[in-house]
BAFI-903720 format. One record per atom (N, C-alpha, C): residue in one letter; x, y, z. Coordinates in steps of 0.02 Angstrom, whole numbers, plus 50000, padded with zeros to 5 digits. Atoms other than C-alpha are relative to their C-alpha. Layout:
<recs>
AXYZ ...
</recs>
This chain:
<recs>
M500404995649959 M465494823048848 M499464996450035 A500535003649967 A464194810148894 A500254997850069 I499815001849931 I464174805649079 I500314993350004 N499655006249987 N465364792349132 N500275000350070 K499834999449930 K465534789049317 K500744998750013 E499295001049992 E467314783149293 E500385006549993 D499674993550009 D467734801049241 D500065003850066 L500014996649935 L467414806249421 L500705000250030 I499325000349972 I469194800949468 I500535001549949 S499524998450051 S470004805949306 S500315006950011 E499664993449992 E471304819749320 E499845004849943 N500164995950058 N470724825949150 N499295002950002 T500684997449994 T468944829649208 T500015006150043 I500034993849961 I468724847649263 I499325001150032 L500674999049976 L466824847449285 L499594993749994 Y500425006249998 Y465694833049335 Y499325001950029 V500684998449979 V463814835349347 V499584993649995 D500355006349996 D462764820349403 D499315000750031 Q500705000049978 Q460864819949414 Q499835006350041 V500114993749965 V460794838349464 V499305002849986 R500644996850004 R459104845949499 R500005006450042 K500074993849962 K458674863649554 K499275002149998 S500694997949992 S456974868949620 S499955005950046 Y500194994549957 Y456244884549695 Y499284998550021 G500675002449980 G454774877849794 G499774994649952 K500275004950047 K453704868549668 K500255001149929 K499764998550067 K454564876549520 K500664996549987 R499405003750019 R455834864649442 R500365003549943 V499624996250048 V457184874449352 V500484995749961 L499575004950034 L458424860449312 L499774993050017 K500295006749994 K457924842349285 K500524994649980 N499545005850010 N459214828249308 N500535001349948 M499444998150044 M460684836649223 M500604995550014 S499415004349993 S462144824549194 S500475000849941 F499504999650051 F463734827649095 F500685001150033 S499324998549976 S465624829449115 S500385003949947 I499604995850045 I466884841549038 I500734998850014 E499295001049993 E468724838149006 E500375006750000 R499574994050000 R470124850549033 R500225001749930 G499714997750062 G470814860948892 G499495000549943 K500544999650052 K469144863648799 K499635006750007 I500484994649999 I468024877948751 I499314996849990 V500665003349999 V466234872648790 V499455005449999 G500564995450005 G464674882048735 G499374997250030 F500665001749972 F463074881448838 F499485003649958 L500504997250045 L461634884048718 L499314998450022 G500685001249984 G459764884848727 G499625006650004 P500404993850000 P458314897448728 P500065003550068 N500014996149938 N458234911448856 N499524996850051 G500425002749946 G457564905349023 G500014992550007 C499995007249996 C458024887048995 C500414997250060 G499635002249941 G459174886449148 G500765000449995 K499284999650009 K460914890249081 K500345004150056 T499694995849947 T461304904349204 T499924996750068 T500105003649936 T460564894349348 T500534994750008 L499515005249996 L461724880049305 L500705002650018 V499344997449985 V463294890849305 V500045003050071 K499994997749931 K462774898649471 K500074994250048 L499915006049960 L462654881149543 L500744997949999 I499295002050006 I464404877349477 I500455004650040 N499614995249963 N465054893149556 N499865000050074 G500165000149931 G464254889149722 G499615005950026 L500384994049981 L463174904749721 L499314998350025 I500635002549976 I461584894949748 I500084992450012 P499915007149983 P461364877349824 P499654995449951 V500325005250040 V460954861749726 V499444996950040 T500565003449967 T459264853949767 T500154992650008 D499805007149999 D459824836349722 D500574999049950 G499465001850046 G461314828349637 G500685002350023 V499294998649981 V463204831049636 V500335004249944 I499574996250045 I464314844249555 I500704999950031 M499315000049978 M466204842549565 M500415003949949 V499534996150042 V467544854249498 V500714998150019 G499325002049985 G469324847849486 G500044994550051 G500015005649953 G468844832449588 G499725001750070 N500274998049935 N468084842449732 N499285002249995 R500674997349997 R466294845849782 R500045007550007 I500004992650000 I465784864049769 I500145002650070 G499794997149935 G466624874049908 G500605004549991 K499424995550001 K468164884149950 K500504998049947 E499485002350046 E469334873249846 E499785001349926 T500224999150070 T468264874649687 T499955007549983 K500054992850013 K467954893349703 K500665002949985 A499334997350010 A469834896049706 A500254998849930 I499755001650066 I470044888549534 I499515001949944 I500494997650049 I468524896349448 I500025007649994 S500074992850014 S468494913649367 S499355001049963 Y500704999750024 Y466684918949335 Y499825006949976 L500304993650025 L465954932649226 L499254999550003 P500745000449997 P464144935249280 P499675004049945 E500364996650054 E462804941849166 E499905007550013 R500104992749983 R462734958849256 R500655002850029 T499404996449974 T464084971749297 T499925001150074 Y500024999349928 Y464524972549483 Y500515005250025 L499484995549979 L465924985649486 L499725006750024 N500204993649971 N465825002149581 N500195005749954 N499924994650048 N465615017649473 N500525005150021 W499554994849978 W466715028749581 W500744998149990 M499315002350006 M468285018349549 M500275001649930 R499654999750062 R469555021649413 R500204992949979 V499835006650026 V470085007049303 V500614997450038 K499405002449966 K471795006449386 K499874998550075 D500205001749932 D470955006549558 D499734992950004 I500275006750004 I470024990949506 I500554994849993 L499435004450007 L471654983049452 L500344998950067 D499725000849934 D472354986549626 D499584995550044 F500485004149959 F470794978949706 F500064992649982 F499965007150020 F470884962849603 F500684997250017 E499355002549983 E472754961449633 E500054998250073 D500025001549929 D472444961949821 D499544994150017 L500525005149986 L470924950549813 L500184993049977 F499865006750030 F471574936549701 F500764999049991 E499305001350008 E473304929049716 E500184998149930 D499875002450069 D473144922249539 D499875005449948 F500164994950048 F472744939049460 F500645002449964 D499444998250042 D473924943249316 D499905007349977 R500104992950017 R473994962349312 R500275001849931 H499684998650066 H475144962649160 H499534997949944 R500485002350051 R473904952349059 R499425004949994 A500584995350000 A472484964149110 A500205006449966 E499804993650029 E473464979749062 E500094999349925 L499935001050073 L473884972448891 L499324999949966 M500655000450029 M472054968448859 M499665006849999 F500294993149999 F471504985848914 F500315004249946 S499664996250053 S472794993148796 S499734998049932 D500265002450063 D472164982148652 D499305002549987 M500694997750006 M470384987748688 M499945007650007 K499984992549996 K470935006048705 K499605002650058 I500324997849938 I470315007848884 I500515003450043 D499554995949960 D471155021748985 D499974998050073 L499965002449931 L471755015749156 L499825005550049 D500164994449956 D471465033149229 D499275002149999 E500704998250008 E469645033849176 E499584997150056 K500465002549951 K468275032349306 K499434996249966 L500515004350030 L466955018949277 L499365004049983 K500634996250011 K465545031949292 K500025003749934 N499924996350063 N466235040349135 N499994995349941 L499975004750054 L466245024349033 L499314997949977 S500645002550028 S464855017848921 S499854993150033 K500185006349973 K463885002448975 K500414994449968 G499615005150034 G464794992048843 G500724999950023 T499314999949978 T466504997948900 T500074997450072 K499975002949933 K466094993849080 K499984992449998 E500025007350007 E465674976249025 E500674997449974 K499335001950021 K467354975548935 K500484999650059 V499564999849941 V468234980449097 V499904993850042 Q500155005949959 Q467364966549193 Q500244993749967 L499775005950037 L467764953849058 L500764999450005 V499255000249996 V469624958549058 V500224997750069 L499825002049931 L469694956649248 L499944992450010 V500145007049994 V468934939549241 V500514995749961 M499555003750042 M470044933649099 M500745000750022 S499334998949978 S471594939949188 S500204996150063 R499825004749946 R471514927649331 R500314993549970 Q499705006350023 Q472584912049314 Q499614994250032 A500445005049973 A471144900349349 A500064993549959 E500025006250038 E470824882449289 E499364999549959 L500655000250033 L469004884949240 L499725007249994 Y500304993350010 Y468304901149163 Y499294998949978 I500715000450017 I466424903049156 I499765007049982 L500164993550027 L465824917349048 L499275000249977 D500704999550018 D463984922349039 D499915006049953 E500094994950052 E463694932048876 E500605004849997 P499414995649998 P465484938748865 P500055004849942 T499934995650057 T465254947048695 T499545006250004 T500444994249991 T463954959448761 T500415006450003 G499654993750001 G464574976848720 G500654999949962 L499375000650037 L466044970548616 L499905001549926 H499994999150071 H466424976648442 H500354994149967 F499705005550038 F467064965048304 F500734999050019 E499295000749983 E468884968948344 E500104997350070 D499955002549930 D468604965948530 D499834992650004 I500165007250000 I467794949048495 I500594995949976 N499415003450023 N469334943948397 N500544999750054 I499525000049944 I470414948948546 I499794994650051 L500265005049953 L469284938648660 L500134992949976 L499915006750026 L469384923448546 L500754998150004 G499295001549995 G471274924748543 G500204998450072 V499865001449931 V471344925148732 V499734993250021 L500305006549983 L470174910348748 L500434994349973 Q499595005350030 Q471254900148630 Q500664999150038 K499385000549961 K472824904248728 K499874996450067 L500175003249935 L471964898748890 L499934992549991 V500085007350008 V471444881848822 V500644996649976 D499355002950021 D473144879248741 D500444998450061 K499635001349940 K473824879848918 K499654994950045 G500345005149962 G472594866548976 G499425002450042 N500594997449964 N471264878049049 N499374998449963 T500645001650029 T469424875749015 T499555006350002 V500434994150004 V468174889148961 V499294997749985 I500705001150014 I466284887648975 I499685006849984 V500274993750026 V465334900848877 V499254999349988 I500704999450018 I463494905148878 I499985005549948 E499924995150054 E463374913948711 E499544998549941 H500375000750062 H462344916948555 H500395002449940 N499604997350055 N463714925148453 N500304994249960 L499795005550043 L464124914048304 L500754999049999 D499275000450003 D465984918048304 D500264996050061 V499795003749940 V466134911348483 V499804992749996 I500275006950005 I465044896048452 I500424995749952 K499625003850050 K466074891248300 K500674997450025 V499355002249975 V467684889648401 V499934995050058 A500105004649945 A466894878448534 A500194993049980 D499835007050010 D467574860848552 D499384995550013 Y500615003749982 Y465944854748632 Y499445004850011 L500604996349987 L464174860748646 L499544996150047 I500515003049956 I462894857448783 I499365003849988 D500644996850019 D461124860948724 D499474998650051 M500525000549951 M459784864248852 M499335002649973 G500664997950024 G457914866848830 G499474994850022 P500054997550067 P456864862748739 P499725007249995 E500284993349999 E455954878748788 E500305003950058 G499844996249940 G456194892648915 G499474998950054 G500485000549946 G455344893249085 G499824992950018 K500215006749980 K454314877849130 K500194994649950 G499845004950052 G454744869548967 G500754998949991 G499265000750006 G456624870648997 G500294995650055 G499655003449944 G457924863949119 G500224992949984 Q499805006850019 Q458324848049022 Q500635000249957 L499425001050044 L459954842248942 L499744996349939 L500265003250061 L459474838648761 L500544996249964 T499465003150038 T461134834948677 T500665002950023 C499334997549987 C462984836448716 C500514996349956 G499495003150042 G464494833148606 G500345005349958 T499684995450046 T465524840948468 T499465003649960 P500514996750039 P464644853748359 P499724995449945 E500245004850052 E464534840148223 E499504995050030 E500455004849967 E463724828148346 E499355003350018 V500614996649981 V462484841048408 V499595001449937 A500354998750062 A462054845448228 A499574994249977 L500355006150021 L461464827448201 L499384998550044 S500555001549954 S460234828048347 S499345002649971 D500674997850021 D458364829548318 D499625003050058 K500344997349941 K457994837248489 K500105007650005 G499994992849991 G457564855548514 G500155003749936 Y499914995450056 Y457984870348403 Y500725001049980 T499294998550012 T459874871448418 T500314996149943 P499665003950053 P460384857048299 P499935003349931 A500094997050065 A459614865748147 A500435006349994 F499594994049999 F460494881748194 F500744998349991 V499305002150006 V462164872648212 V500134997149931 R499925002750067 R461904863348048 R500105005549948 E499964994350047 E461644879647957 E500685003550008 E499384996549989 E463174887448037 E500604995949974 L499455004350024 L464264872347992 L499954998549925 G500105001450072 G463574871847815 G499794993049985 L500245006950009 L462774854847839 L499265000149981 K500715000550019 K461104849247765 K499644995450045 
</recs>
């Protein structure tokens, strides 16, 4: 996971971040972020609230511009080519309340050539979501489930999920974990911003940001396997990971 400039031309590197900084005026949100991610992995982005995790994934998605540095996805700089292979779950729901669930399926099927309607319908069935129900009649948690299913039903190469377990019950989380594993088994990559222990435990790699939120954040503290992150003495995450792994 540590930065290696030779990985820039490797076919196995899905995400390359080199000396990335993001500022809003005099406010520095990200400070010299550098790492790379290989294909076929589940990667957890960790760190306190406000440390820059969501800003980083917005940069990767091309939603906001990089101040300095380079981000490449699948060997391309952020642009039309990279957006076509990323499926992104933002932290907030963006769907229209007047639509029925099946109307949203029609919309996504028209919008994305890689949308797998059959996969979506199976997941809706597993989560007991009625396709004829209007979004305005669904609870906040169920709306978030609908959005998650839509994102996970694209045949992308890189899935980026910002707090995907919000609104999910234990059974739904197990369904999500099963879908994530199937995706990486096919060589896809999943980046997850998450605090849920069940999701963190299945991650192949962790990227820890911090050490604090706000002005005290925006730094890459440690990246590696959960065991490697647990050995770090930087920030608060290693102690949390050690406890979860049963390490002293």
